[in-house]
BALOBA-1460 file (C-alpha; in Angstrom, 3 decimals):
// residues 202
<rec num="1" residu="m" x="34.156" y="-40.203" z="53.255"/>
<rec num="2" residu="r" x="33.601" y="-40.207" z="56.954"/>
<rec num="3" residu="i" x="30.152" y="-41.562" z="57.979"/>
<rec num="4" residu="n" x="28.707" y="-41.842" z="61.672"/>
<rec num="5" residu="g" x="26.354" y="-44.243" z="63.506"/>
<rec num="6" residu="c" x="24.836" y="-47.355" z="62.611"/>
<rec num="7" residu="f" x="24.592" y="-46.015" z="59.230"/>
<rec num="8" residu="c" x="28.357" y="-46.904" z="59.202"/>
<rec num="9" residu="l" x="27.355" y="-51.125" z="59.030"/>
<rec num="10" residu="i" x="24.900" y="-50.096" z="56.152"/>
<rec num="11" residu="f" x="26.877" y="-48.659" z="54.006"/>
<rec num="12" residu="f" x="29.533" y="-50.900" z="54.584"/>
<rec num="13" residu="l" x="27.939" y="-53.539" z="53.179"/>
<rec num="14" residu="a" x="25.952" y="-51.150" z="50.637"/>
<rec num="15" residu="c" x="30.103" y="-50.781" z="49.316"/>
<rec num="16" residu="l" x="30.816" y="-54.511" z="49.332"/>
<rec num="17" residu="i" x="27.322" y="-55.080" z="46.994"/>
<rec num="18" residu="s" x="28.440" y="-51.936" z="44.365"/>
<rec num="19" residu="l" x="31.946" y="-53.255" z="44.271"/>
<rec num="20" residu="s" x="30.830" y="-56.769" z="43.150"/>
<rec num="21" residu="l" x="28.616" y="-55.011" z="40.417"/>
<rec num="22" residu="q" x="31.522" y="-52.937" z="39.941"/>
<rec num="23" residu="n" x="33.775" y="-56.048" z="39.172"/>
<rec num="24" residu="n" x="30.566" y="-57.409" z="37.096"/>
<rec num="25" residu="t" x="29.731" y="-54.514" z="35.389"/>
<rec num="26" residu="f" x="33.554" y="-54.140" z="34.286"/>
<rec num="27" residu="a" x="34.066" y="-57.704" z="32.968"/>
<rec num="28" residu="g" x="35.082" y="-57.012" z="29.063"/>
<rec num="29" residu="a" x="35.369" y="-53.575" z="29.283"/>
<rec num="30" residu="t" x="38.619" y="-52.760" z="28.445"/>
<rec num="31" residu="k" x="40.048" y="-49.720" z="27.814"/>
<rec num="32" residu="n" x="39.593" y="-49.492" z="24.323"/>
<rec num="33" residu="d" x="36.163" y="-50.728" z="24.812"/>
<rec num="34" residu="l" x="35.558" y="-47.768" z="26.576"/>
<rec num="35" residu="i" x="37.092" y="-45.572" z="24.577"/>
<rec num="36" residu="s" x="35.131" y="-46.826" z="21.493"/>
<rec num="37" residu="k" x="31.720" y="-46.347" z="23.823"/>
<rec num="38" residu="l" x="33.184" y="-42.958" z="24.514"/>
<rec num="39" residu="q" x="33.712" y="-41.709" z="20.354"/>
<rec num="40" residu="e" x="29.662" y="-42.809" z="19.833"/>
<rec num="41" residu="g" x="28.850" y="-40.179" z="22.410"/>
<rec num="42" residu="g" x="26.093" y="-40.074" z="24.852"/>
<rec num="43" residu="l" x="27.767" y="-41.100" z="27.998"/>
<rec num="44" residu="i" x="29.037" y="-39.428" z="31.261"/>
<rec num="45" residu="v" x="32.729" y="-39.119" z="32.747"/>
<rec num="46" residu="y" x="32.959" y="-38.681" z="36.047"/>
<rec num="47" residu="i" x="36.716" y="-37.378" z="36.586"/>
<rec num="48" residu="r" x="37.881" y="-37.255" z="40.131"/>
<rec num="49" residu="h" x="40.395" y="-34.149" z="40.327"/>
<rec num="50" residu="a" x="43.595" y="-34.638" z="39.442"/>
<rec num="51" residu="s" x="46.375" y="-35.512" z="42.016"/>
<rec num="52" residu="t" x="46.850" y="-32.571" z="44.659"/>
<rec num="53" residu="e" x="50.234" y="-32.206" z="46.991"/>
<rec num="54" residu="k" x="48.156" y="-33.938" z="49.541"/>
<rec num="55" residu="d" x="44.886" y="-35.829" z="50.243"/>
<rec num="56" residu="y" x="42.828" y="-33.922" z="53.678"/>
<rec num="57" residu="a" x="39.406" y="-32.922" z="54.406"/>
<rec num="58" residu="d" x="39.124" y="-29.122" z="53.171"/>
<rec num="59" residu="q" x="35.690" y="-28.420" z="52.568"/>
<rec num="60" residu="v" x="35.077" y="-27.499" z="56.367"/>
<rec num="61" residu="t" x="36.545" y="-24.210" z="56.255"/>
<rec num="62" residu="a" x="37.788" y="-23.371" z="52.488"/>
<rec num="63" residu="d" x="36.491" y="-20.556" z="50.473"/>
<rec num="64" residu="v" x="35.876" y="-21.597" z="47.201"/>
<rec num="65" residu="n" x="36.743" y="-18.298" z="46.023"/>
<rec num="66" residu="n" x="40.130" y="-18.354" z="47.787"/>
<rec num="67" residu="g" x="42.692" y="-21.094" z="46.435"/>
<rec num="68" residu="s" x="45.051" y="-20.572" z="49.321"/>
<rec num="69" residu="t" x="42.227" y="-22.357" z="51.694"/>
<rec num="70" residu="q" x="42.025" y="-25.177" z="49.688"/>
<rec num="71" residu="r" x="43.792" y="-28.350" z="48.503"/>
<rec num="72" residu="v" x="45.341" y="-27.737" z="44.827"/>
<rec num="73" residu="l" x="46.643" y="-29.333" z="42.179"/>
<rec num="74" residu="s" x="50.513" y="-30.821" z="42.714"/>
<rec num="75" residu="e" x="52.663" y="-30.600" z="39.747"/>
<rec num="76" residu="k" x="51.616" y="-34.308" z="39.036"/>
<rec num="77" residu="g" x="48.105" y="-33.370" z="38.813"/>
<rec num="78" residu="w" x="48.737" y="-30.958" z="36.022"/>
<rec num="79" residu="h" x="50.635" y="-33.343" z="34.293"/>
<rec num="80" residu="e" x="47.974" y="-35.393" z="34.748"/>
<rec num="81" residu="s" x="45.276" y="-32.931" z="33.558"/>
<rec num="82" residu="v" x="47.360" y="-32.274" z="30.357"/>
<rec num="83" residu="h" x="47.604" y="-36.048" z="29.473"/>
<rec num="84" residu="i" x="43.904" y="-36.622" z="29.916"/>
<rec num="85" residu="g" x="43.057" y="-33.708" z="27.817"/>
<rec num="86" residu="h" x="45.604" y="-34.855" z="24.989"/>
<rec num="87" residu="a" x="43.901" y="-38.558" z="25.259"/>
<rec num="88" residu="f" x="40.688" y="-37.148" z="24.388"/>
<rec num="89" residu="n" x="42.082" y="-35.270" z="21.392"/>
<rec num="90" residu="f" x="44.234" y="-38.495" z="20.050"/>
<rec num="91" residu="y" x="40.773" y="-40.243" z="20.342"/>
<rec num="92" residu="k" x="38.801" y="-37.702" z="19.006"/>
<rec num="93" residu="i" x="35.985" y="-38.211" z="22.087"/>
<rec num="94" residu="p" x="33.138" y="-35.847" z="21.053"/>
<rec num="95" residu="i" x="32.271" y="-33.177" z="24.507"/>
<rec num="96" residu="e" x="28.986" y="-31.859" z="25.073"/>
<rec num="97" residu="k" x="29.930" y="-29.781" z="27.889"/>
<rec num="98" residu="v" x="32.505" y="-29.531" z="30.576"/>
<rec num="99" residu="i" x="31.069" y="-28.865" z="34.679"/>
<rec num="100" residu="t" x="32.550" y="-28.789" z="37.171"/>
<rec num="101" residu="s" x="32.385" y="-27.821" z="41.399"/>
<rec num="102" residu="e" x="33.779" y="-24.462" z="42.546"/>
<rec num="103" residu="y" x="37.029" y="-25.564" z="44.042"/>
<rec num="104" residu="f" x="40.253" y="-25.059" z="42.513"/>
<rec num="105" residu="r" x="41.633" y="-28.232" z="41.777"/>
<rec num="106" residu="a" x="38.315" y="-29.129" z="40.568"/>
<rec num="107" residu="w" x="38.253" y="-26.184" z="37.706"/>
<rec num="108" residu="q" x="41.592" y="-26.110" z="36.946"/>
<rec num="109" residu="t" x="41.840" y="-29.931" z="36.071"/>
<rec num="110" residu="a" x="39.114" y="-29.243" z="33.639"/>
<rec num="111" residu="w" x="40.794" y="-25.765" z="32.362"/>
<rec num="112" residu="l" x="44.035" y="-27.917" z="31.219"/>
<rec num="113" residu="a" x="42.424" y="-31.249" z="29.949"/>
<rec num="114" residu="f" x="39.917" y="-29.248" z="27.704"/>
<rec num="115" residu="n" x="40.142" y="-25.231" z="27.948"/>
<rec num="116" residu="q" x="36.528" y="-25.374" z="29.226"/>
<rec num="117" residu="y" x="34.846" y="-25.780" z="32.426"/>
<rec num="118" residu="l" x="31.611" y="-24.054" z="33.838"/>
<rec num="119" residu="k" x="31.491" y="-24.171" z="37.329"/>
<rec num="120" residu="d" x="28.460" y="-25.690" z="39.639"/>
<rec num="121" residu="p" x="28.036" y="-25.104" z="42.927"/>
<rec num="122" residu="n" x="26.058" y="-28.603" z="43.357"/>
<rec num="123" residu="l" x="28.882" y="-30.390" z="42.724"/>
<rec num="124" residu="n" x="30.537" y="-28.922" z="45.914"/>
<rec num="125" residu="f" x="31.258" y="-30.913" z="48.841"/>
<rec num="126" residu="l" x="28.942" y="-30.508" z="51.455"/>
<rec num="127" residu="p" x="30.681" y="-28.299" z="54.102"/>
<rec num="128" residu="f" x="31.322" y="-31.309" z="56.942"/>
<rec num="129" residu="e" x="33.940" y="-33.714" z="57.658"/>
<rec num="130" residu="d" x="32.411" y="-36.729" z="59.340"/>
<rec num="131" residu="y" x="28.991" y="-37.092" z="56.997"/>
<rec num="132" residu="t" x="25.715" y="-38.112" z="58.572"/>
<rec num="133" residu="d" x="23.261" y="-40.480" z="56.984"/>
<rec num="134" residu="s" x="20.848" y="-37.724" z="56.095"/>
<rec num="135" residu="q" x="24.146" y="-35.911" z="54.614"/>
<rec num="136" residu="v" x="25.103" y="-38.665" z="52.269"/>
<rec num="137" residu="q" x="21.528" y="-39.299" z="50.960"/>
<rec num="138" residu="k" x="21.816" y="-35.105" z="49.917"/>
<rec num="139" residu="m" x="24.685" y="-35.762" z="48.254"/>
<rec num="140" residu="k" x="23.048" y="-38.507" z="46.305"/>
<rec num="141" residu="e" x="19.848" y="-37.048" z="45.543"/>
<rec num="142" residu="t" x="22.068" y="-33.762" z="44.736"/>
<rec num="143" residu="i" x="24.365" y="-35.589" z="41.917"/>
<rec num="144" residu="t" x="22.728" y="-38.561" z="40.844"/>
<rec num="145" residu="p" x="20.552" y="-36.415" z="38.111"/>
<rec num="146" residu="y" x="24.017" y="-35.158" z="36.748"/>
<rec num="147" residu="l" x="25.224" y="-39.121" z="36.364"/>
<rec num="148" residu="s" x="21.871" y="-40.041" z="34.819"/>
<rec num="149" residu="r" x="21.282" y="-37.163" z="32.523"/>
<rec num="150" residu="i" x="21.473" y="-38.715" z="28.508"/>
<rec num="151" residu="p" x="23.802" y="-35.818" z="26.946"/>
<rec num="152" residu="e" x="23.438" y="-34.798" z="23.175"/>
<rec num="153" residu="m" x="23.223" y="-37.063" z="20.475"/>
<rec num="154" residu="g" x="26.741" y="-38.027" z="19.818"/>
<rec num="155" residu="k" x="28.557" y="-36.350" z="22.358"/>
<rec num="156" residu="n" x="29.244" y="-36.812" z="26.172"/>
<rec num="157" residu="t" x="28.924" y="-34.755" z="29.472"/>
<rec num="158" residu="v" x="32.582" y="-34.463" z="31.372"/>
<rec num="159" residu="i" x="31.552" y="-33.668" z="34.808"/>
<rec num="160" residu="v" x="35.502" y="-32.649" z="37.144"/>
<rec num="161" residu="a" x="34.549" y="-33.208" z="40.843"/>
<rec num="162" residu="h" x="35.410" y="-35.186" z="44.008"/>
<rec num="163" residu="d" x="35.352" y="-38.670" z="45.912"/>
<rec num="164" residu="d" x="32.426" y="-38.139" z="48.658"/>
<rec num="165" residu="p" x="29.804" y="-37.070" z="46.712"/>
<rec num="166" residu="f" x="30.205" y="-39.747" z="43.696"/>
<rec num="167" residu="e" x="30.638" y="-42.331" z="46.968"/>
<rec num="168" residu="a" x="27.430" y="-40.905" z="47.755"/>
<rec num="169" residu="a" x="25.242" y="-41.295" z="44.250"/>
<rec num="170" residu="t" x="27.612" y="-44.740" z="43.690"/>
<rec num="171" residu="g" x="28.820" y="-46.474" z="46.827"/>
<rec num="172" residu="i" x="32.075" y="-46.698" z="44.833"/>
<rec num="173" residu="y" x="35.026" y="-44.440" z="46.133"/>
<rec num="174" residu="p" x="36.728" y="-43.053" z="43.927"/>
<rec num="175" residu="e" x="40.577" y="-43.887" z="43.375"/>
<rec num="176" residu="p" x="42.915" y="-42.389" z="42.769"/>
<rec num="177" residu="m" x="42.838" y="-38.831" z="42.197"/>
<rec num="178" residu="g" x="42.646" y="-38.127" z="38.038"/>
<rec num="179" residu="i" x="40.561" y="-41.873" z="37.995"/>
<rec num="180" residu="s" x="37.247" y="-41.320" z="35.342"/>
<rec num="181" residu="y" x="34.479" y="-42.895" z="35.694"/>
<rec num="182" residu="i" x="33.078" y="-43.850" z="32.321"/>
<rec num="183" residu="i" x="28.656" y="-44.238" z="33.255"/>
<rec num="184" residu="q" x="25.608" y="-44.726" z="30.681"/>
<rec num="185" residu="p" x="23.204" y="-42.273" z="31.738"/>
<rec num="186" residu="r" x="19.744" y="-44.211" z="31.403"/>
<rec num="187" residu="g" x="17.209" y="-40.955" z="32.718"/>
<rec num="188" residu="g" x="15.241" y="-41.129" z="35.663"/>
<rec num="189" residu="n" x="17.487" y="-40.993" z="38.123"/>
<rec num="190" residu="r" x="18.843" y="-44.475" z="36.507"/>
<rec num="191" residu="f" x="22.744" y="-45.063" z="35.577"/>
<rec num="192" residu="e" x="25.232" y="-47.762" z="34.983"/>
<rec num="193" residu="i" x="28.926" y="-47.438" z="35.357"/>
<rec num="194" residu="l" x="30.622" y="-48.745" z="32.756"/>
<rec num="195" residu="g" x="34.325" y="-48.609" z="33.600"/>
<rec num="196" residu="a" x="36.883" y="-46.882" z="34.830"/>
<rec num="197" residu="i" x="40.245" y="-45.590" z="33.664"/>
<rec num="198" residu="k" x="43.422" y="-43.712" z="35.674"/>
<rec num="199" residu="a" x="45.060" y="-40.839" z="34.807"/>
<rec num="200" residu="n" x="48.310" y="-42.915" z="33.639"/>
<rec num="201" residu="e" x="46.097" y="-45.620" z="32.034"/>
<rec num="202" residu="w" x="44.271" y="-43.358" z="28.912"/>
């Protein structure tokens, strides 16, 4: 994410605090712990789309209905997506629904992994490369309800979207592509990040 003005220093300090909290939250949360919690349901899985050929900001000029104007999944990304889906099937992780941004790389990740998706424009980028503090706040206010909504009992909600909206809501930059953040929603715009699993770690 690229952020202008004096907000940079504040944002940097917030990121340091968030990363510190992240490390404390992750303590003891092994992959097996996270999978066990997912099998019980009630969680949000935020997946940054799988790998693309290269990483660049396409949101300024991209047409969400035209894949030729966007970054799209690489062969590696296709394999990552299928692998994630196989892992969910293998571990019998229950899914309530899968929602994605309108970008090809997001819904194709979901399609390959889960064979289902519902596009939601609220999960798109704002159409800027360098975000102001008010634009970051807008993304945070848009994404936070998705991370705090409690799913149907015994099931999980999967979100497949992008880096900047997630960072705006959490202060954590999600990398590498394909990483899944496991989130405990608390309702009322409150949530807790339990841990993360990279695409090749499932």
